[in-house]
N, C-alpha and C positions, 0 to 999 in steps of 0.2 A: 359747236366749238368745245364745250366742257365735255361732252362723250367722246369726241375725237382726244381729249388729252386722258381721258381716263382710259379709254384703249391703248394707247400709247404705254401708260404706266403700267398697266395690267402686262401688256408685252414685255416690259422691260423686267418685271418682277418675275414674270414666268422665264426668262433665259437667264436671269442671276443666278449664277450656281452658288451655292450653299458651302460656306467656308467650315471643315471640318479640322479639329485640331489633335493630333494625336501625340499626348506624352510620353516618353519613355523614356525610365531610370535606367542607368548604365554605372556599372563597376566591374573593371577589368573585363570587358566583354568583346575586345577585340578580334575573338577566334568568330564568334558567332554572328557580328555587326555586318559582315559583305553577305552572310545568308539571309539573317533578317533583312535589310534594303531591298535583297531580290526577290523573296516574297511578297513585300509590300508594292513592288512597282507593279507586279501583275493585280493586285485588289485594285490598287489606285486607276488602272485603264479601266479596270469593270465598271468603277464609279463616275459614270457618264454626268451625272447631276451635281456632281459636289466637286469643290477645289479643296484637297489635301494638303494640310502642313504638316511635319513632323517635327517634334520638338525634344532632342535627345538631350539629356540633363548628365553630365559626366559629375558622377557622385566621385571625385578626387581619384581617378584611376590610377596606377602607377605602370600599366600597361600603355599601349599605342591608341588607347581609344579616344582621347582627345584628338590625335593626330587623325585618326579615321574619322572623325566627325566634322574635320575640316575640311577633309576631302570630299565627303558628301555636298557640304554647303557648298564648295565651288563647283559642284557638278548641277544642283538644282538651288535654287535661292531658298523654295518652300522648305528646304531640309536643314532646319536652324538648330544651335545646339546651344545650351549652355554649360560651363566647365564652373566646378566649385573649387574654392581655393584650398581645400582638404575633403576628407570622409566626413559627411555629416549625416549620412544615412539616407534609405530609401524613402522615408516619410519625407524628408526635407525636398528630395530630389521632386517628388510628385507634386510638392506645395510648390514649389519653384517652378514646374513646368506647366502647373495649371496657371499660375501669375502671369505667365508669359503667352497664354493660349488666347489668339486673335478669335476664333471659330464660334459660331452659333453653337456647335456641339462641340465637346470635350470626352477624348478616351484617353484612357489610361490603361496601359500593359506593357508587359516585359518585352526584354530583344530577344531574348533565349526561344522564342517560339513554342513555348507551352501554351500560348495564349494564341488559340488560333488565328489569325490572320481574316479568315475567310469569313469570321464573324461581324465584321466591323460594317459589310453593307446592309445585312440583316439587323443591326442594331439602328443604323441611322435610316433606316425604311420603317422601323418600327417609333421609332422618337419622331419623326415627321408628321405619323398619324396624330399624335396630340395627346393620345389617350395615357402616354408614359412619359415620367419625366427623367428617367433613367434605367438602362438596359442592362443587367450584369451577369456575370457569369459565378457558375457553382460548379465545382467537379462532383460527380457521380460516385467514383472510386479512386483509388489511389494507386493503381498498378503501376510496378517497376520503382514504387515507393519503398524505404526501410520499412519493417512493420513495425519497429519502434516508434519512426515516426509520426509515424499512420496512428499507432494508438495514442501518442501524447497528443497528437491533433484533434482526434476525435475528444479526448477527453478535456482538451481545453476548452472546445465550441460548447460541452455539456456543461460544464464549469462556468464559464463567463456568463451563460443565458440564464444559469440559476440565480447567479449573483448581482446581474445588470438589469436593468428595467429597459435596455436597448436591445433589442433582438439581433442577432448577428448569424447571419444563414449559415449552417452549419458547410465546410467546403468550399465557402466564399473565397473567391478571388477577387483582387484588384481589378482585374480587367473588366471594365464597362466604359458605356459612354453615356454622357450627359448631357443637358439642355443647359443655356447659360446660366438661366435663375439657379438651378441645383449648384453650380459650377461656383458663382458667386456666394452661395451659403457655406459651401465649404471654404472658400477664401477667407468668407468673414470670421472663422475662428482661426485666431492667431495664436494658440497654445503650442507651446514649443513640445510637450511630449506628445506627440501625436500618434494616433492610431488609428488610420483611416477607416478599417474596415467598421470601427465604431463611428466614427464619426458621418459616414456615408447613411449609416443608420438613425443616428440622433436627430441629423439634419429634416429627416422623414422624406416627403415626397414620394410618387407612386413609381415602384422599381418592378420592372418586369426581370424574371431570373429565367435565362438558357442554361440547362445542366448540358456536360460535356463530358468525357471521358479522357481520364489523366495521359498529357503526352512527355515524354522525356524531352530533355534539352535537345536542342540542334548541335549543339558544340561547348565546349568548356564546362566547366565544373561550379556547382551552386555556391553560392556565397554564403548560405544558411546552415551554420551547425546549428547543433541541439542547442548549446549555449546560449547562441544568439535568438533562435526561436524561444526559450525561456524567459530569456529577458524580455522579447518582445511581446508574449502573452502576459508576462507581469505588468508592462506596461498600458495591456488592455484591460487590466482585472483593476488595476488601481486608479485607472482612467474615467472608469466607466461605473465604480460601484463601493462604496463607503461600508460595505457590509464588512470588509475585512477587518475595519476598526470598532465596529458594533462587536463582532467577536470577541476581540480582544477584551472591550469592558463586558460584555456578561461574563468572558471567562475571568475575570478579577473579581466579579461580585460572586460567581459560584464558589471559588477558592477562599475567598473569606468567608463565606457562609459554612463552608466544609470545615476550616481550621477554629471555628469560632464552637461548632457541635464536638469537635474530637476535646478541645479543651475542657469542652464542659462532661465530658464523659469522663476525661482524664480525673477531673477534681472530685465528679460524684464516687468515682470506683476509690481513689484514696480514702476518701470521708467514712463510707459505709462497709469499704473490704480492706481498709488498710494495705493497700497490695502497692507498693512501690513500683514507681515508674521506671520500665526497663526497656531495652532495645534499642541501643545506642545507633549500631549497624542501620536499623529500618529507618531510625528518625534522620538519618544522614540522607538515606536515600529518598526521602519524604523531601527535606530541605534543597537537593540537588533538583528534584524535581518541579518544585515550586519555583526555585532560581529559573530553570529555564524555561517556563512559562512566563513569567516575567520578563526574561530577555526577548522571547518571540515577541509578547504583546508591545514592549520598546522599539524592537525591529520593524514591526509592522505601522507603528508611527512614525518613526524615523523614514519608513521608503514614502510615506504622504506628505511628511514634512520637507524630505530632500528636492520630492518633484514641486511642491509651493514653493520654495527657495529658488529653483530652476525659473520658474514664471517670474516670480518677483524681479530677477535682475533684468528679465527684459532684454536677453540680448538676441540679436536678429537670428532667424531660424537656418539660414544660410549665407556664406559670401561667395559673391562670383570673383573669379578669377580673370576671365574673360567669356564671350558671348560671339554670336554671330552677328548680332544687331552692332555691336562694338565695332566688328570687323568692316561691318559694312557701312557704319558712320566713318569711320576714317579713309574708307577708299572714296566716299562721297565727298569729304572735304579734303581730299586730295587733288579729284577728279575738278571739284570748285577751284580751289588753288592753282592749278596748271593752267585752267582755260582762262583766269582772271588777268594771269600774268602774260597770255598772250603766246606760251608756249604749242608752236606747232609740232614740236619733234614728236611729243607724245601721243601714240597711235592707240585708242581703247578701239577692242574688238566689238563686235554686235552684243556678244555672250555678257563683257565683262559689262557695257552700258545696259544691260537689261539685269545684271546681278546688283550693278550699284544703286539703280534707281528703284528698287526693290520689286521689281517684277515678278511674277510667278513663271 
């Protein structure tokens, strides 16, 4: 009898499909979303042993992105969406999507198809073997990208890897798939100034890297200007290194020592050689230079203080305006209310019943 129960349990586990959640941050992506979903449907059909849910996170878009995501959800219940009350940034969108994910494995990717969807089955297959906790991607080249962006990006990775104890792979993308344990570890980090590339490295776990060649956007324009990239890189450096503070401290010690030596030299020169101190213009240059160094050091401390102030306020990372789960709940309540009052005039199609009940 026990052997029969164990055999049935084994068959049930073997037949059960693995749930995979794919988080897709979106900001003004109305042009590329239909292309993305068409490409993903082909990939999902190939994943015979997995059930896939896609969680779109509308990061306060001003175009028809939210409307299109609502249409996707009506088409298929497994296409879920979250819509922010305003633009909170990609980092907040990724965090919200991972919080909403129900899958045993959670992937993060962009909607612009610069992250190749065909890598998803390979990622899942690799993670199922149990040797790795995460499968991530990195770009081998930056073909098609502006030269200045490529140079600045390369300089950033070299800089942050020198300043920080957390290793960040050069060319690393947010496109990756993680098991549930690593996903929960990322979600346990509730900081407001988020830099996910650093957080992925900070939590540790065993990661396999998949290289690929740079792919241009399928449609639409990039939302990352050089200014935004600079601010994002600054968040990364200040979030994972305190060396800039040390540099400011050591700089202060150095200039104090240099000033003491200069004063000693001038006193000795005046005592023994009776040479009056001259050079007002050069003196002003030195004053302005030292003043600039002081302001720079204050600015560095101010950046850290501003981030500490943001964390202390403990405001939410994001605020939802609407979501597919809320939409389904309202429809469920309407469905129950209608039937409890014996209203037989309202007829729900099989598709409506399936969506309301939460079935895939």
